[in-house]
Each structure stands twice: as structure tokens, then as C-alpha cells.
CHARMM internal coordinates of N, CA and C (Angstrom, degrees):
IC EDIT
DIST 1 N 1 CA 1.4446
DIST 1 CA 1 C 1.5199
ANGL 1 N 1 CA 1 C 108.24
DIST 1 C 2 N 1.3047
ANGL 1 CA 1 C 2 N 117.43
DIHE 1 N 1 CA 1 C 2 N 121.34
DIST 2 N 2 CA 1.4557
ANGL 1 C 2 N 2 CA 120.44
DIHE 1 CA 1 C 2 N 2 CA -176.91
DIST 2 CA 2 C 1.5221
ANGL 2 N 2 CA 2 C 113.58
DIHE 1 C 2 N 2 CA 2 C -93.18
DIST 2 C 3 N 1.3211
ANGL 2 CA 2 C 3 N 117.85
DIHE 2 N 2 CA 2 C 3 N -14.33
DIST 3 N 3 CA 1.4668
ANGL 2 C 3 N 3 CA 123.22
DIHE 2 CA 2 C 3 N 3 CA -179.61
DIST 3 CA 3 C 1.5267
ANGL 3 N 3 CA 3 C 112.66
DIHE 2 C 3 N 3 CA 3 C 57.10
DIST 3 C 4 N 1.2975
ANGL 3 CA 3 C 4 N 117.56
DIHE 3 N 3 CA 3 C 4 N 39.60
DIST 4 N 4 CA 1.4653
ANGL 3 C 4 N 4 CA 125.39
DIHE 3 CA 3 C 4 N 4 CA -177.71
DIST 4 CA 4 C 1.5283
ANGL 4 N 4 CA 4 C 113.79
DIHE 3 C 4 N 4 CA 4 C -31.34
DIST 4 C 5 N 1.2865
ANGL 4 CA 4 C 5 N 117.09
DIHE 4 N 4 CA 4 C 5 N 82.43
DIST 5 N 5 CA 1.4497
ANGL 4 C 5 N 5 CA 120.02
DIHE 4 CA 4 C 5 N 5 CA 176.15
DIST 5 CA 5 C 1.5174
ANGL 5 N 5 CA 5 C 114.61
DIHE 4 C 5 N 5 CA 5 C 86.63
DIST 5 C 6 N 1.3138
ANGL 5 CA 5 C 6 N 119.00
DIHE 5 N 5 CA 5 C 6 N -2.69
DIST 6 N 6 CA 1.4537
ANGL 5 C 6 N 6 CA 119.85
DIHE 5 CA 5 C 6 N 6 CA 178.84
DIST 6 CA 6 C 1.5202
ANGL 6 N 6 CA 6 C 109.23
DIHE 5 C 6 N 6 CA 6 C -80.65
DIST 6 C 7 N 1.3091
ANGL 6 CA 6 C 7 N 115.36
DIHE 6 N 6 CA 6 C 7 N 126.15
DIST 7 N 7 CA 1.4567
ANGL 6 C 7 N 7 CA 119.34
DIHE 6 CA 6 C 7 N 7 CA 179.83
DIST 7 CA 7 C 1.5292
ANGL 7 N 7 CA 7 C 109.74
DIHE 6 C 7 N 7 CA 7 C -75.30
DIST 7 C 8 N 1.2987
ANGL 7 CA 7 C 8 N 114.53
DIHE 7 N 7 CA 7 C 8 N 156.09
DIST 8 N 8 CA 1.4604
ANGL 7 C 8 N 8 CA 120.41
DIHE 7 CA 7 C 8 N 8 CA 176.18
DIST 8 CA 8 C 1.5293
ANGL 8 N 8 CA 8 C 109.45
DIHE 7 C 8 N 8 CA 8 C -57.51
DIST 8 C 9 N 1.3238
ANGL 8 CA 8 C 9 N 115.98
DIHE 8 N 8 CA 8 C 9 N -39.35
DIST 9 N 9 CA 1.4657
ANGL 8 C 9 N 9 CA 121.19
DIHE 8 CA 8 C 9 N 9 CA -178.88
DIST 9 CA 9 C 1.5315
ANGL 9 N 9 CA 9 C 111.60
DIHE 8 C 9 N 9 CA 9 C -61.88
DIST 9 C 10 N 1.3290
ANGL 9 CA 9 C 10 N 117.12
DIHE 9 N 9 CA 9 C 10 N -43.10
DIST 10 N 10 CA 1.4595
ANGL 9 C 10 N 10 CA 120.54
DIHE 9 CA 9 C 10 N 10 CA 179.37
DIST 10 CA 10 C 1.5254
ANGL 10 N 10 CA 10 C 110.76
DIHE 9 C 10 N 10 CA 10 C -67.25
DIST 10 C 11 N 1.3134
ANGL 10 CA 10 C 11 N 117.18
DIHE 10 N 10 CA 10 C 11 N -44.21
DIST 11 N 11 CA 1.4690
ANGL 10 C 11 N 11 CA 120.78
DIHE 10 CA 10 C 11 N 11 CA 179.73
DIST 11 CA 11 C 1.5299
ANGL 11 N 11 CA 11 C 109.47
DIHE 10 C 11 N 11 CA 11 C -60.78
DIST 11 C 12 N 1.3113
ANGL 11 CA 11 C 12 N 116.34
DIHE 11 N 11 CA 11 C 12 N -43.68
DIST 12 N 12 CA 1.4680
ANGL 11 C 12 N 12 CA 120.98
DIHE 11 CA 11 C 12 N 12 CA 179.69
DIST 12 CA 12 C 1.5389
ANGL 12 N 12 CA 12 C 110.73
DIHE 11 C 12 N 12 CA 12 C -64.25
DIST 12 C 13 N 1.3351
ANGL 12 CA 12 C 13 N 117.28
DIHE 12 N 12 CA 12 C 13 N -42.96
DIST 13 N 13 CA 1.4685
ANGL 12 C 13 N 13 CA 121.21
DIHE 12 CA 12 C 13 N 13 CA 179.20
DIST 13 CA 13 C 1.5276
ANGL 13 N 13 CA 13 C 110.95
DIHE 12 C 13 N 13 CA 13 C -65.39
DIST 13 C 14 N 1.3113
ANGL 13 CA 13 C 14 N 117.04
DIHE 13 N 13 CA 13 C 14 N -37.82
DIST 14 N 14 CA 1.4605
ANGL 13 C 14 N 14 CA 121.20
DIHE 13 CA 13 C 14 N 14 CA 178.04
DIST 14 CA 14 C 1.5239
ANGL 14 N 14 CA 14 C 110.44
DIHE 13 C 14 N 14 CA 14 C -65.27
DIST 14 C 15 N 1.3161
ANGL 14 CA 14 C 15 N 116.77
DIHE 14 N 14 CA 14 C 15 N -42.92
DIST 15 N 15 CA 1.4668
ANGL 14 C 15 N 15 CA 120.64
DIHE 14 CA 14 C 15 N 15 CA 179.12
DIST 15 CA 15 C 1.5288
ANGL 15 N 15 CA 15 C 111.65
DIHE 14 C 15 N 15 CA 15 C -64.62
DIST 15 C 16 N 1.3313
ANGL 15 CA 15 C 16 N 116.86
DIHE 15 N 15 CA 15 C 16 N -34.08
DIST 16 N 16 CA 1.4584
ANGL 15 C 16 N 16 CA 121.78
DIHE 15 CA 15 C 16 N 16 CA -177.78
DIST 16 CA 16 C 1.5288
ANGL 16 N 16 CA 16 C 112.99
DIHE 15 C 16 N 16 CA 16 C -81.37
DIST 16 C 17 N 1.3285
ANGL 16 CA 16 C 17 N 117.36
DIHE 16 N 16 CA 16 C 17 N -17.39
DIST 17 N 17 CA 1.4621
ANGL 16 C 17 N 17 CA 122.16
DIHE 16 CA 16 C 17 N 17 CA -176.05
DIST 17 CA 17 C 1.5271
ANGL 17 N 17 CA 17 C 110.97
DIHE 16 C 17 N 17 CA 17 C -75.04
DIST 17 C 18 N 1.3280
ANGL 17 CA 17 C 18 N 115.45
DIHE 17 N 17 CA 17 C 18 N 162.78
DIST 18 N 18 CA 1.4596
ANGL 17 C 18 N 18 CA 122.63
DIHE 17 CA 17 C 18 N 18 CA 179.52
DIST 18 CA 18 C 1.5248
ANGL 18 N 18 CA 18 C 109.90
DIHE 17 C 18 N 18 CA 18 C -66.06
DIST 18 C 19 N 1.3135
ANGL 18 CA 18 C 19 N 117.00
DIHE 18 N 18 CA 18 C 19 N 111.82
DIST 19 N 19 CA 1.4631
ANGL 18 C 19 N 19 CA 120.93
DIHE 18 CA 18 C 19 N 19 CA -174.58
DIST 19 CA 19 C 1.5293
ANGL 19 N 19 CA 19 C 113.39
DIHE 18 C 19 N 19 CA 19 C -74.04
DIST 19 C 20 N 1.3207
ANGL 19 CA 19 C 20 N 118.06
DIHE 19 N 19 CA 19 C 20 N -0.50
DIST 20 N 20 CA 1.4665
ANGL 19 C 20 N 20 CA 120.82
DIHE 19 CA 19 C 20 N 20 CA 173.25
DIST 20 CA 20 C 1.5263
ANGL 20 N 20 CA 20 C 110.99
DIHE 19 C 20 N 20 CA 20 C -82.24
DIST 20 C 21 N 1.3120
ANGL 20 CA 20 C 21 N 117.15
DIHE 20 N 20 CA 20 C 21 N -17.99
DIST 21 N 21 CA 1.4604
ANGL 20 C 21 N 21 CA 123.70
DIHE 20 CA 20 C 21 N 21 CA 179.96
DIST 21 CA 21 C 1.5313
ANGL 21 N 21 CA 21 C 108.61
DIHE 20 C 21 N 21 CA 21 C -71.67
DIST 21 C 22 N 1.3236
ANGL 21 CA 21 C 22 N 118.04
DIHE 21 N 21 CA 21 C 22 N 127.79
DIST 22 N 22 CA 1.4636
ANGL 21 C 22 N 22 CA 121.60
DIHE 21 CA 21 C 22 N 22 CA -175.39
DIST 22 CA 22 C 1.5369
ANGL 22 N 22 CA 22 C 111.78
DIHE 21 C 22 N 22 CA 22 C -62.09
DIST 22 C 23 N 1.3169
ANGL 22 CA 22 C 23 N 117.81
DIHE 22 N 22 CA 22 C 23 N -33.96
DIST 23 N 23 CA 1.4571
ANGL 22 C 23 N 23 CA 120.32
DIHE 22 CA 22 C 23 N 23 CA 178.17
DIST 23 CA 23 C 1.5216
ANGL 23 N 23 CA 23 C 112.06
DIHE 22 C 23 N 23 CA 23 C -67.55
DIST 23 C 24 N 1.3202
ANGL 23 CA 23 C 24 N 116.13
DIHE 23 N 23 CA 23 C 24 N -36.39
DIST 24 N 24 CA 1.4648
ANGL 23 C 24 N 24 CA 121.44
DIHE 23 CA 23 C 24 N 24 CA 176.95
DIST 24 CA 24 C 1.5297
ANGL 24 N 24 CA 24 C 109.50
DIHE 23 C 24 N 24 CA 24 C -67.40
DIST 24 C 25 N 1.3305
ANGL 24 CA 24 C 25 N 116.44
DIHE 24 N 24 CA 24 C 25 N -40.83
DIST 25 N 25 CA 1.4663
ANGL 24 C 25 N 25 CA 120.46
DIHE 24 CA 24 C 25 N 25 CA 176.06
DIST 25 CA 25 C 1.5227
ANGL 25 N 25 CA 25 C 110.25
DIHE 24 C 25 N 25 CA 25 C -60.12
DIST 25 C 26 N 1.3264
ANGL 25 CA 25 C 26 N 115.77
DIHE 25 N 25 CA 25 C 26 N -42.54
DIST 26 N 26 CA 1.4686
ANGL 25 C 26 N 26 CA 120.38
DIHE 25 CA 25 C 26 N 26 CA 177.42
DIST 26 CA 26 C 1.5234
ANGL 26 N 26 CA 26 C 109.84
DIHE 25 C 26 N 26 CA 26 C -60.67
DIST 26 C 27 N 1.3179
ANGL 26 CA 26 C 27 N 117.18
DIHE 26 N 26 CA 26 C 27 N -44.34
DIST 27 N 27 CA 1.4632
ANGL 26 C 27 N 27 CA 121.24
DIHE 26 CA 26 C 27 N 27 CA 178.83
DIST 27 CA 27 C 1.5179
ANGL 27 N 27 CA 27 C 112.05
DIHE 26 C 27 N 27 CA 27 C -59.06
DIST 27 C 28 N 1.3244
ANGL 27 CA 27 C 28 N 116.59
DIHE 27 N 27 CA 27 C 28 N -45.61
DIST 28 N 28 CA 1.4705
ANGL 27 C 28 N 28 CA 120.66
DIHE 27 CA 27 C 28 N 28 CA 178.74
DIST 28 CA 28 C 1.5245
ANGL 28 N 28 CA 28 C 110.33
DIHE 27 C 28 N 28 CA 28 C -60.89
DIST 28 C 29 N 1.3284
ANGL 28 CA 28 C 29 N 116.19
DIHE 28 N 28 CA 28 C 29 N -42.46
DIST 29 N 29 CA 1.4619
ANGL 28 C 29 N 29 CA 121.31
DIHE 28 CA 28 C 29 N 29 CA 179.28
DIST 29 CA 29 C 1.5316
ANGL 29 N 29 CA 29 C 110.80
DIHE 28 C 29 N 29 CA 29 C -62.82
DIST 29 C 30 N 1.3175
ANGL 29 CA 29 C 30 N 116.64
DIHE 29 N 29 CA 29 C 30 N -46.61
DIST 30 N 30 CA 1.4657
ANGL 29 C 30 N 30 CA 120.78
DIHE 29 CA 29 C 30 N 30 CA -178.31
DIST 30 CA 30 C 1.5205
ANGL 30 N 30 CA 30 C 111.87
DIHE 29 C 30 N 30 CA 30 C -66.09
DIST 30 C 31 N 1.3129
ANGL 30 CA 30 C 31 N 117.24
DIHE 30 N 30 CA 30 C 31 N -42.10
DIST 31 N 31 CA 1.4626
ANGL 30 C 31 N 31 CA 121.05
DIHE 30 CA 30 C 31 N 31 CA 178.71
DIST 31 CA 31 C 1.5227
ANGL 31 N 31 CA 31 C 109.96
DIHE 30 C 31 N 31 CA 31 C -63.19
DIST 31 C 32 N 1.3219
ANGL 31 CA 31 C 32 N 116.69
DIHE 31 N 31 CA 31 C 32 N -45.69
DIST 32 N 32 CA 1.4619
ANGL 31 C 32 N 32 CA 120.91
DIHE 31 CA 31 C 32 N 32 CA -178.08
DIST 32 CA 32 C 1.5230
ANGL 32 N 32 CA 32 C 113.09
DIHE 31 C 32 N 32 CA 32 C -66.91
DIST 32 C 33 N 1.3409
ANGL 32 CA 32 C 33 N 116.35
DIHE 32 N 32 CA 32 C 33 N -28.87
DIST 33 N 33 CA 1.4636
ANGL 32 C 33 N 33 CA 120.69
DIHE 32 CA 32 C 33 N 33 CA -175.20
DIST 33 CA 33 C 1.5247
ANGL 33 N 33 CA 33 C 113.61
DIHE 32 C 33 N 33 CA 33 C -109.11
DIST 33 C 34 N 1.3230
ANGL 33 CA 33 C 34 N 116.88
DIHE 33 N 33 CA 33 C 34 N 14.13
DIST 34 N 34 CA 1.4684
ANGL 33 C 34 N 34 CA 122.02
DIHE 33 CA 33 C 34 N 34 CA 177.95
DIST 34 CA 34 C 1.5289
ANGL 34 N 34 CA 34 C 113.31
DIHE 33 C 34 N 34 CA 34 C 53.72
DIST 34 C 35 N 1.3213
ANGL 34 CA 34 C 35 N 116.07
DIHE 34 N 34 CA 34 C 35 N 43.45
DIST 35 N 35 CA 1.4615
ANGL 34 C 35 N 35 CA 121.39
DIHE 34 CA 34 C 35 N 35 CA 175.53
DIST 35 CA 35 C 1.5209
ANGL 35 N 35 CA 35 C 106.81
DIHE 34 C 35 N 35 CA 35 C -98.39
DIST 35 C 36 N 1.3195
ANGL 35 CA 35 C 36 N 116.79
DIHE 35 N 35 CA 35 C 36 N 123.88
DIST 36 N 36 CA 1.4615
ANGL 35 C 36 N 36 CA 120.17
DIHE 35 CA 35 C 36 N 36 CA -173.99
DIST 36 CA 36 C 1.5310
ANGL 36 N 36 CA 36 C 112.58
DIHE 35 C 36 N 36 CA 36 C -75.59
DIST 36 C 37 N 1.3115
ANGL 36 CA 36 C 37 N 114.71
DIHE 36 N 36 CA 36 C 37 N 156.44
DIST 37 N 37 CA 1.4598
ANGL 36 C 37 N 37 CA 121.82
DIHE 36 CA 36 C 37 N 37 CA 176.11
DIST 37 CA 37 C 1.5308
ANGL 37 N 37 CA 37 C 109.65
DIHE 36 C 37 N 37 CA 37 C -61.17
DIST 37 C 38 N 1.3134
ANGL 37 CA 37 C 38 N 116.53
DIHE 37 N 37 CA 37 C 38 N -38.05
DIST 38 N 38 CA 1.4657
ANGL 37 C 38 N 38 CA 120.13
DIHE 37 CA 37 C 38 N 38 CA 179.42
DIST 38 CA 38 C 1.5272
ANGL 38 N 38 CA 38 C 110.48
DIHE 37 C 38 N 38 CA 38 C -61.17
DIST 38 C 39 N 1.3230
ANGL 38 CA 38 C 39 N 117.63
DIHE 38 N 38 CA 38 C 39 N -43.83
DIST 39 N 39 CA 1.4668
ANGL 38 C 39 N 39 CA 120.97
DIHE 38 CA 38 C 39 N 39 CA 178.88
DIST 39 CA 39 C 1.5234
ANGL 39 N 39 CA 39 C 111.16
DIHE 38 C 39 N 39 CA 39 C -60.23
DIST 39 C 40 N 1.3211
ANGL 39 CA 39 C 40 N 116.53
DIHE 39 N 39 CA 39 C 40 N -44.72
DIST 40 N 40 CA 1.4666
ANGL 39 C 40 N 40 CA 121.06
DIHE 39 CA 39 C 40 N 40 CA -178.66
DIST 40 CA 40 C 1.5249
ANGL 40 N 40 CA 40 C 110.64
DIHE 39 C 40 N 40 CA 40 C -68.73
DIST 40 C 41 N 1.3213
ANGL 40 CA 40 C 41 N 117.16
DIHE 40 N 40 CA 40 C 41 N -41.26
DIST 41 N 41 CA 1.4681
ANGL 40 C 41 N 41 CA 120.57
DIHE 40 CA 40 C 41 N 41 CA 178.61
DIST 41 CA 41 C 1.5293
ANGL 41 N 41 CA 41 C 110.97
DIHE 40 C 41 N 41 CA 41 C -59.98
DIST 41 C 42 N 1.3159
ANGL 41 CA 41 C 42 N 116.60
DIHE 41 N 41 CA 41 C 42 N -42.19
DIST 42 N 42 CA 1.4693
ANGL 41 C 42 N 42 CA 120.21
DIHE 41 CA 41 C 42 N 42 CA 177.57
DIST 42 CA 42 C 1.5228
ANGL 42 N 42 CA 42 C 110.79
DIHE 41 C 42 N 42 CA 42 C -65.70
DIST 42 C 43 N 1.3201
ANGL 42 CA 42 C 43 N 116.52
DIHE 42 N 42 CA 42 C 43 N -41.11
DIST 43 N 43 CA 1.4604
ANGL 42 C 43 N 43 CA 121.61
DIHE 42 CA 42 C 43 N 43 CA -178.94
DIST 43 CA 43 C 1.5239
ANGL 43 N 43 CA 43 C 111.72
DIHE 42 C 43 N 43 CA 43 C -59.82
DIST 43 C 44 N 1.3424
ANGL 43 CA 43 C 44 N 116.08
DIHE 43 N 43 CA 43 C 44 N -40.04
DIST 44 N 44 CA 1.4634
ANGL 43 C 44 N 44 CA 120.98
DIHE 43 CA 43 C 44 N 44 CA -177.29
DIST 44 CA 44 C 1.5252
ANGL 44 N 44 CA 44 C 113.29
DIHE 43 C 44 N 44 CA 44 C -100.13
DIST 44 C 45 N 1.3299
ANGL 44 CA 44 C 45 N 116.71
DIHE 44 N 44 CA 44 C 45 N 1.61
DIST 45 N 45 CA 1.4628
ANGL 44 C 45 N 45 CA 122.86
DIHE 44 CA 44 C 45 N 45 CA 179.08
DIST 45 CA 45 C 1.5310
ANGL 45 N 45 CA 45 C 111.91
DIHE 44 C 45 N 45 CA 45 C 54.23
DIST 45 C 46 N 1.3363
ANGL 45 CA 45 C 46 N 114.08
DIHE 45 N 45 CA 45 C 46 N 48.87
DIST 46 N 46 CA 1.4612
ANGL 45 C 46 N 46 CA 121.44
DIHE 45 CA 45 C 46 N 46 CA 176.79
DIST 46 CA 46 C 1.5298
ANGL 46 N 46 CA 46 C 108.17
DIHE 45 C 46 N 46 CA 46 C -132.35
DIST 46 C 47 N 1.3126
ANGL 46 CA 46 C 47 N 116.73
DIHE 46 N 46 CA 46 C 47 N 172.64
DIST 47 N 47 CA 1.4659
ANGL 46 C 47 N 47 CA 120.61
DIHE 46 CA 46 C 47 N 47 CA 179.91
DIST 47 CA 47 C 1.5267
ANGL 47 N 47 CA 47 C 111.18
DIHE 46 C 47 N 47 CA 47 C -77.35
DIST 47 C 48 N 1.3184
ANGL 47 CA 47 C 48 N 114.82
DIHE 47 N 47 CA 47 C 48 N 161.88
DIST 48 N 48 CA 1.4651
ANGL 47 C 48 N 48 CA 119.88
DIHE 47 CA 47 C 48 N 48 CA 175.26
DIST 48 CA 48 C 1.5223
ANGL 48 N 48 CA 48 C 110.75
DIHE 47 C 48 N 48 CA 48 C -61.70
DIST 48 C 49 N 1.3260
ANGL 48 CA 48 C 49 N 116.96
DIHE 48 N 48 CA 48 C 49 N -37.61
DIST 49 N 49 CA 1.4659
ANGL 48 C 49 N 49 CA 120.69
DIHE 48 CA 48 C 49 N 49 CA 179.53
DIST 49 CA 49 C 1.5270
ANGL 49 N 49 CA 49 C 110.97
DIHE 48 C 49 N 49 CA 49 C -62.01
DIST 49 C 50 N 1.3144
ANGL 49 CA 49 C 50 N 116.71
DIHE 49 N 49 CA 49 C 50 N -37.46
DIST 50 N 50 CA 1.4657
ANGL 49 C 50 N 50 CA 120.51
DIHE 49 CA 49 C 50 N 50 CA 176.42
DIST 50 CA 50 C 1.5185
ANGL 50 N 50 CA 50 C 110.31
DIHE 49 C 50 N 50 CA 50 C -60.81
DIST 50 C 51 N 1.3179
ANGL 50 CA 50 C 51 N 116.93
DIHE 50 N 50 CA 50 C 51 N -43.84
DIST 51 N 51 CA 1.4678
ANGL 50 C 51 N 51 CA 121.14
DIHE 50 CA 50 C 51 N 51 CA 179.23
DIST 51 CA 51 C 1.5255
ANGL 51 N 51 CA 51 C 110.22
DIHE 50 C 51 N 51 CA 51 C -63.66
DIST 51 C 52 N 1.3278
ANGL 51 CA 51 C 52 N 117.30
DIHE 51 N 51 CA 51 C 52 N -44.46
DIST 52 N 52 CA 1.4619
ANGL 51 C 52 N 52 CA 119.53
DIHE 51 CA 51 C 52 N 52 CA 177.61
DIST 52 CA 52 C 1.5279
ANGL 52 N 52 CA 52 C 110.49
DIHE 51 C 52 N 52 CA 52 C -58.70
DIST 52 C 53 N 1.3259
ANGL 52 CA 52 C 53 N 117.10
DIHE 52 N 52 CA 52 C 53 N -41.50
DIST 53 N 53 CA 1.4654
ANGL 52 C 53 N 53 CA 120.49
DIHE 52 CA 52 C 53 N 53 CA 178.54
DIST 53 CA 53 C 1.5191
ANGL 53 N 53 CA 53 C 111.76
DIHE 52 C 53 N 53 CA 53 C -64.00
DIST 53 C 54 N 1.3250
ANGL 53 CA 53 C 54 N 117.18
DIHE 53 N 53 CA 53 C 54 N -38.73
DIST 54 N 54 CA 1.4695
ANGL 53 C 54 N 54 CA 120.16
DIHE 53 CA 53 C 54 N 54 CA 175.63
DIST 54 CA 54 C 1.5185
ANGL 54 N 54 CA 54 C 110.18
DIHE 53 C 54 N 54 CA 54 C -62.94
DIST 54 C 55 N 1.3313
ANGL 54 CA 54 C 55 N 116.64
DIHE 54 N 54 CA 54 C 55 N -44.77
DIST 55 N 55 CA 1.4715
ANGL 54 C 55 N 55 CA 121.88
DIHE 54 CA 54 C 55 N 55 CA -176.31
DIST 55 CA 55 C 1.5269
ANGL 55 N 55 CA 55 C 112.69
DIHE 54 C 55 N 55 CA 55 C -59.34
DIST 55 C 56 N 1.3215
ANGL 55 CA 55 C 56 N 117.84
DIHE 55 N 55 CA 55 C 56 N -32.08
DIST 56 N 56 CA 1.4674
ANGL 55 C 56 N 56 CA 120.59
DIHE 55 CA 55 C 56 N 56 CA -178.29
DIST 56 CA 56 C 1.5307
ANGL 56 N 56 CA 56 C 112.53
DIHE 55 C 56 N 56 CA 56 C -102.94
DIST 56 C 57 N 1.3292
ANGL 56 CA 56 C 57 N 116.88
DIHE 56 N 56 CA 56 C 57 N 4.71
DIST 57 N 57 CA 1.4552
ANGL 56 C 57 N 57 CA 121.13
DIHE 56 CA 56 C 57 N 57 CA 177.27
DIST 57 CA 57 C 1.5069
ANGL 57 N 57 CA 57 C 115.42
DIHE 56 C 57 N 57 CA 57 C 77.54
DIST 57 C 58 N 1.3362
ANGL 57 CA 57 C 58 N 117.50
DIHE 57 N 57 CA 57 C 58 N 16.20
DIST 58 N 58 CA 1.4677
ANGL 57 C 58 N 58 CA 120.92
DIHE 57 CA 57 C 58 N 58 CA -179.05
DIST 58 CA 58 C 1.5234
ANGL 58 N 58 CA 58 C 111.54
DIHE 57 C 58 N 58 CA 58 C -74.78
DIST 58 C 59 N 1.3333
ANGL 58 CA 58 C 59 N 117.47
DIHE 58 N 58 CA 58 C 59 N -31.84
DIST 59 N 59 CA 1.4585
ANGL 58 C 59 N 59 CA 121.98
DIHE 58 CA 58 C 59 N 59 CA 177.52
DIST 59 CA 59 C 1.5254
ANGL 59 N 59 CA 59 C 108.81
DIHE 58 C 59 N 59 CA 59 C -137.20
DIST 59 C 60 N 1.3240
ANGL 59 CA 59 C 60 N 114.88
DIHE 59 N 59 CA 59 C 60 N 161.27
DIST 60 N 60 CA 1.4565
ANGL 59 C 60 N 60 CA 121.54
DIHE 59 CA 59 C 60 N 60 CA -178.12
DIST 60 CA 60 C 1.5315
ANGL 60 N 60 CA 60 C 109.57
DIHE 59 C 60 N 60 CA 60 C -108.14
DIST 60 C 61 N 1.3242
ANGL 60 CA 60 C 61 N 117.76
DIHE 60 N 60 CA 60 C 61 N 133.26
DIST 61 N 61 CA 1.4676
ANGL 60 C 61 N 61 CA 119.90
DIHE 60 CA 60 C 61 N 61 CA 175.99
DIST 61 CA 61 C 1.5289
ANGL 61 N 61 CA 61 C 110.81
DIHE 60 C 61 N 61 CA 61 C -63.36
DIST 61 C 62 N 1.3301
ANGL 61 CA 61 C 62 N 116.09
DIHE 61 N 61 CA 61 C 62 N 152.09
DIST 62 N 62 CA 1.4624
ANGL 61 C 62 N 62 CA 119.44
DIHE 61 CA 61 C 62 N 62 CA 177.42
DIST 62 CA 62 C 1.5250
ANGL 62 N 62 CA 62 C 109.93
DIHE 61 C 62 N 62 CA 62 C -69.77
DIST 62 C 63 N 1.3286
ANGL 62 CA 62 C 63 N 116.04
DIHE 62 N 62 CA 62 C 63 N 165.47
DIST 63 N 63 CA 1.4659
ANGL 62 C 63 N 63 CA 121.90
DIHE 62 CA 62 C 63 N 63 CA -171.48
DIST 63 CA 63 C 1.5314
ANGL 63 N 63 CA 63 C 113.35
DIHE 62 C 63 N 63 CA 63 C -54.93
DIST 63 C 64 N 1.3295
ANGL 63 CA 63 C 64 N 118.43
DIHE 63 N 63 CA 63 C 64 N -44.93
DIST 64 N 64 CA 1.4583
ANGL 63 C 64 N 64 CA 120.64
DIHE 63 CA 63 C 64 N 64 CA -179.39
DIST 64 CA 64 C 1.5300
ANGL 64 N 64 CA 64 C 110.96
DIHE 63 C 64 N 64 CA 64 C -62.64
DIST 64 C 65 N 1.3171
ANGL 64 CA 64 C 65 N 116.20
DIHE 64 N 64 CA 64 C 65 N -39.00
DIST 65 N 65 CA 1.4634
ANGL 64 C 65 N 65 CA 119.87
DIHE 64 CA 64 C 65 N 65 CA 178.50
DIST 65 CA 65 C 1.5220
ANGL 65 N 65 CA 65 C 110.86
DIHE 64 C 65 N 65 CA 65 C -66.76
DIST 65 C 66 N 1.3235
ANGL 65 CA 65 C 66 N 116.92
DIHE 65 N 65 CA 65 C 66 N -37.45
DIST 66 N 66 CA 1.4636
ANGL 65 C 66 N 66 CA 120.74
DIHE 65 CA 65 C 66 N 66 CA -179.71
DIST 66 CA 66 C 1.5328
ANGL 66 N 66 CA 66 C 109.94
DIHE 65 C 66 N 66 CA 66 C -59.50
DIST 66 C 67 N 1.3112
ANGL 66 CA 66 C 67 N 116.53
DIHE 66 N 66 CA 66 C 67 N -43.04
DIST 67 N 67 CA 1.4628
ANGL 66 C 67 N 67 CA 120.52
DIHE 66 CA 66 C 67 N 67 CA 178.71
DIST 67 CA 67 C 1.5235
ANGL 67 N 67 CA 67 C 111.48
DIHE 66 C 67 N 67 CA 67 C -61.96
DIST 67 C 68 N 1.3292
ANGL 67 CA 67 C 68 N 116.93
DIHE 67 N 67 CA 67 C 68 N -42.86
DIST 68 N 68 CA 1.4695
ANGL 67 C 68 N 68 CA 121.44
DIHE 67 CA 67 C 68 N 68 CA 178.53
DIST 68 CA 68 C 1.5256
ANGL 68 N 68 CA 68 C 110.82
DIHE 67 C 68 N 68 CA 68 C -66.50
DIST 68 C 69 N 1.3252
ANGL 68 CA 68 C 69 N 116.46
DIHE 68 N 68 CA 68 C 69 N -40.55
DIST 69 N 69 CA 1.4672
ANGL 68 C 69 N 69 CA 121.11
DIHE 68 CA 68 C 69 N 69 CA -179.77
DIST 69 CA 69 C 1.5239
ANGL 69 N 69 CA 69 C 109.97
DIHE 68 C 69 N 69 CA 69 C -62.38
DIST 69 C 70 N 1.3184
ANGL 69 CA 69 C 70 N 116.54
DIHE 69 N 69 CA 69 C 70 N -44.45
DIST 70 N 70 CA 1.4618
ANGL 69 C 70 N 70 CA 119.99
DIHE 69 CA 69 C 70 N 70 CA -179.80
DIST 70 CA 70 C 1.5306
ANGL 70 N 70 CA 70 C 110.85
DIHE 69 C 70 N 70 CA 70 C -59.36
DIST 70 C 71 N 1.3230
ANGL 70 CA 70 C 71 N 117.35
DIHE 70 N 70 CA 70 C 71 N -40.51
DIST 71 N 71 CA 1.4678
ANGL 70 C 71 N 71 CA 120.93
DIHE 70 CA 70 C 71 N 71 CA 177.42
DIST 71 CA 71 C 1.5277
ANGL 71 N 71 CA 71 C 110.51
DIHE 70 C 71 N 71 CA 71 C -66.00
DIST 71 C 72 N 1.3172
ANGL 71 CA 71 C 72 N 116.60
DIHE 71 N 71 CA 71 C 72 N -41.10
DIST 72 N 72 CA 1.4624
ANGL 71 C 72 N 72 CA 121.59
DIHE 71 CA 71 C 72 N 72 CA -176.96
DIST 72 CA 72 C 1.5303
ANGL 72 N 72 CA 72 C 112.39
DIHE 71 C 72 N 72 CA 72 C -65.36
DIST 72 C 73 N 1.3071
ANGL 72 CA 72 C 73 N 117.64
DIHE 72 N 72 CA 72 C 73 N -41.26
DIST 73 N 73 CA 1.4585
ANGL 72 C 73 N 73 CA 120.02
DIHE 72 CA 72 C 73 N 73 CA -173.10
DIST 73 CA 73 C 1.5245
ANGL 73 N 73 CA 73 C 113.23
DIHE 72 C 73 N 73 CA 73 C -85.81
DIST 73 C 74 N 1.3193
ANGL 73 CA 73 C 74 N 117.74
DIHE 73 N 73 CA 73 C 74 N -5.35
DIST 74 N 74 CA 1.4822
ANGL 73 C 74 N 74 CA 119.89
DIHE 73 CA 73 C 74 N 74 CA 178.45
DIST 74 CA 74 C 1.4902
ANGL 74 N 74 CA 74 C 110.89
DIHE 73 C 74 N 74 CA 74 C -85.62
END
COOR INIT
IC SEED 1 N 1 CA 1 C
IC BUILD
């Protein structure tokens, strides 16, 4: 795992976050599969900061995004 641009702090925060949160699940998937925050932000048409917040469970993706995330991580 190369952690393409993922800081140790973000990886640690993602691991510590509630793994039932769909955004945290997305973060784990992206970190494990070397998918960049920029790629995900473009995919969901949101800012990078929004993706970081999802990854650590600070905010919840909207319903349409949740459906897309579930498809992506399966």
C-alpha cells in the first residue's frame, strides 16, 4: 500500500473513526486501493475537504452519494 498522498494523520483518523459510517468505509476503501481524494471528489462533484470529512466521519454524504458509495465499495 503506497498511500498515494494520504497523510499518516488522515489514515490514523480514518482507522479511529466509526467504521459503520459510509464515508469512513469509503475512506478505508480508497486508502486500501490507492484511490486519490481528487478522483473521489470529481466522481461525487464535491470538494476535497468534503471527502476528507467523509473519510473521518465528520460529515455524512447525501443520499444519492451514499448509493454511489455503496456500489463503489462492493
